[in-house]
N, C-alpha and C positions, 0 to 999 in steps of 0.2 A: 404460504397462508399472509395475508393484506391485512391491511386496514379495513377493507370493505368486506371481508369473509366473518362469518359468524366465528365467534371466539371461542376456545375449547372451553371445559367448566372450569370454573373457578380461575379462569385468566381474565382478568378486569380490564386489562388496557394492553394494547402492541404498538408499537411502534418501529418502522424499518426504516433505513434509507441507503443506498446502493449507489454503486457503478462498478467498470468494466475496467480492467487493465489487463493488457497480454490473453484476450480471449479468458480471461478468470473471473467470476461473476462476485464482487464483495459487499457483503451487507451486513447492517451494523443492525442489530435487535435488543430493543427495552421490553421486559415483563413487567407487571406488576399485578401478583394473583392474591386470592383471598383466602386460600383452603391448599387441599391435596390436589396436585394436576398430573393428569395424564394424556399425554395427545401423541400421535405420529408425527412425525417431522416433516412435515413438505418440504421436496426437494428434488429437482429433476435426478431421477433415479440413473441416468445412463453417464451421469456426472460423482466425481471424487468430493467427498465433502469433507470439508477440514473446519473445526469448530476451536475457539479459543474463547476461554470464558475471561472475564473482564471485574463483573462484581456482582456479588450476592448478597442479600440481606435476607437472614430465616434462621430458623432451626437445624433446616434438612437443607442438604445442596440439592441442587438440580441435577441427574443424572441421564445420561443418553445410555440407554438397554435397545438390545435386540429384539427383544420380546415385550409387551406387556406386562410379563408375570414373570420376566429374568433379569432380577435385579444384578446391577455393576457389580462385582466384587471386588472392585480396587475402591482402596480408599481415598477419601476428599484429598488434592493436594492444591495449593495455590494455584492460578494461573494454569489451571489443566487445561489441557490439548486434547482433542478429538480426532481420530482419522476415522473415516468410512469410505471402502473403497463402492464402485460404483454399482448398483443394485443390490445394495444390502438395505433391507428394510430398520429404520430408526424408531425410537420412543422416547419422549421427553417424558420424567417423573421426578417428583418432587412431595415429600408430606406434607414438607411447610418451607415453603421457598415465598416471601413476600416481592423481592424484588431480583431479577436478571438483567445483567447486560451484556450481551457475549457478539461475538462477530462469526459470520461464516463465509468460508470462501469455494465455490462449487466451481469446479473445473474436468475439463475433459483431459484425463493423464496423459494419455498418447499423443494428444493433439498439442499440447502446452509443452512436452518434450522436446517435440518436433519442432515447435515454431521456437522455443528457445535452444535448439541442439545440444541436448541434453543426454546422455547416455544411458541406457535403460539398463547399464550393469548392476546399481544399486535401485531399489523401487521401494523405499518406504512406504509411500501410499498406495501399495498395492494390498496390504494385509492391512487388518483394523486393528486401532490402536485406541482405548480408553483411557482417559486422566495418566497421561504420561508429561513428563516436566522436561520443556528443553527453553532456557530463558531467551536465547536469541531468537529462534521461532517465534514466541509468544511477542517480543517486543516489536520485529518486521511488523508481524499481523497489525499488531495497537497502532505502528507508525502508519500502514496503509490503509489503515479504517479512518485514522484521523483527519488523511487527505480526501475521503469522499467527498466533501462539500468545498472543497477548493477549487475555484473556477481559475485560477492563477493559471497562465500558459506552462509555466515551469511543472507543474506537476505532472502532466504528462509524462515528462523523462523521471521524474519522480516515481509516481506511481509504478512505472514500467522497471525502475531499477529496483524497487521492493520487490514488485512480484518476482523477478526474476531471483533476486537474493531468495527467495523464500521457495522457489522451485530447487534451486539450489541444496538449501538444506534439505530437501523431500529428496531427490534423485540423484545427486552429484556424489563423485568421490571426495575425500574430504581437501580439502585446499591444500594448497603449499601454505609452507611457514611463511610468517610476515616478512615481506622484504624481499621476497623471492618474486614476487610478480611481474609478468613478463609485460612490458612496455608498448604503445602503440607505436610503428615504424613512424620516419619521419613522414612518410606520403601520407600514411594512414591518420595521423594529426593532421596534416595541413589538410586534407581531405574534411576531417570532422570539422575542423576551425572553419574552413569556408563555408560548408554546408549551414552550420549555427548561426553564423555571419550573417549569411545569405537569407536565412529565414529569421531571424529576431522580427517582432518578438513573439512569431506565431508559436503554437505546439508543434514540438516534433518529438515523433514517437522513437525509443529508446531500439525498435527494431530498423529503423530507416538508417541510424548511425552504424548500429552493427552488421548490416545489409554491405553498406559503403566499404567497411574495413573486411568484408568476406571472414565475420568472428559472431562468436555465438553471445547471446546478449549477456550471460553472465560473465563471460572471458571480457568483453569488450567493457563490460563497467570497469573492471579490476583493472585493464591495460590502461583506460581511459585515466583513471583515478592515479594511477602509478607514474602514469606521463605527466599528469596535470597537478596533478595532488589536491584535484577536485573532483567530486562525483559530477557525471554531466548534466543533470542539473541545476546544480549549486554553479557550474559553470555558466550555464544558461543564465540564470536568476543574475550572476556578478556583470555577466555582460551587459544586459540590459539596465541595470544600475550605473554602468560605466556610459552608454548611451544616455541615460538621464541625466547622468554630470556634463556630457557635452551640450544639451540642448541647454541644461540650468546656465552655462556658462555663456553661452553664444546666440542664443534668442532669448526674448522677451516674453516668451510664452509662460502662463500661469500653469500651476502644480496642476491642477487639472488635463490641462492639454499634454502637459509633459506624460501625467500619469499614461492616458491614452496612446501617446505615440510611443510608448513604450512596454506596454500588454498589462500594465495593474488595472486593475478594476475600477478604481476610482483614486483622487487625492489620499484619501485616509490609508489604505491599503498600501499605496506609493509610499506613503510617507512613515510609515511602520517599515516598511520592509527596507527602506532606505537607511534609517536610521539604524537598524538591527544590523547592515551590513558595514554601514560607516563612523557609527558614533553619533551623529549628528541628523536633524530636520532637513527637508531637501533646502525650505528657505533658508533656515540659519547656515547652511554649507553655502548656497548661493552669494549670502550677506559675504560672507568670510572670504571667500576666495576673489569677489570683486570688491573689495576695500582694502 
């Protein structure tokens, strides 16, 4: 469904933004409604559908149905999640919801598992599940959706890492106990550092880093963090800030020039990120360091 198509009955407005990571198509939808709604959910039927509900206003909660006249028998739960395997028809229904904000992720389950090198031994996404709860999975989806409009280069690694974590929740065996994560070897870590440094401040895909190390993306993310204390996207972001510090101290470049040289959209975005990581604005940090 898009803004250019005719809206279903009693759907007053509909907006959607989207982005893809790791072959998974992520969408954030917002609806306002004026009465009872019921319409088929438009989605690529060859793809698995994962939905997370973020916000609802109304006396009756929106529900996914397998058929128009087949109510969902499960009671409403806050932070509800839904999974519908490929080729399963879906309907949206509510007797009285005035506003809904939700996210959907459409993906080819086999392709995603192959891309992330995840075993098919467990396959949560192979069976339909409606109105189930998983706080970690819901939070990962929320973080991913929040990154849809982020043009910062580090958002690529961030989104790749989140989709890998979501896929791990859907497909992988339970993780090892905290503190037992395997680290990257010295060579793997050196290769990662060299590649990230050489490509600063450009976008880097997690798949590229994982391929260099010969690991799956989900394994690589855990091993990288175990080795450095930082997620790959956070390491890249921090390295860009370190490069910005060098430019602030060793050139007379203005903040806009430093921002552009380190991959930030503008001086405002640069200043906000710099302050978040250092506790000071770029101008104040420069003045303090040079006096």
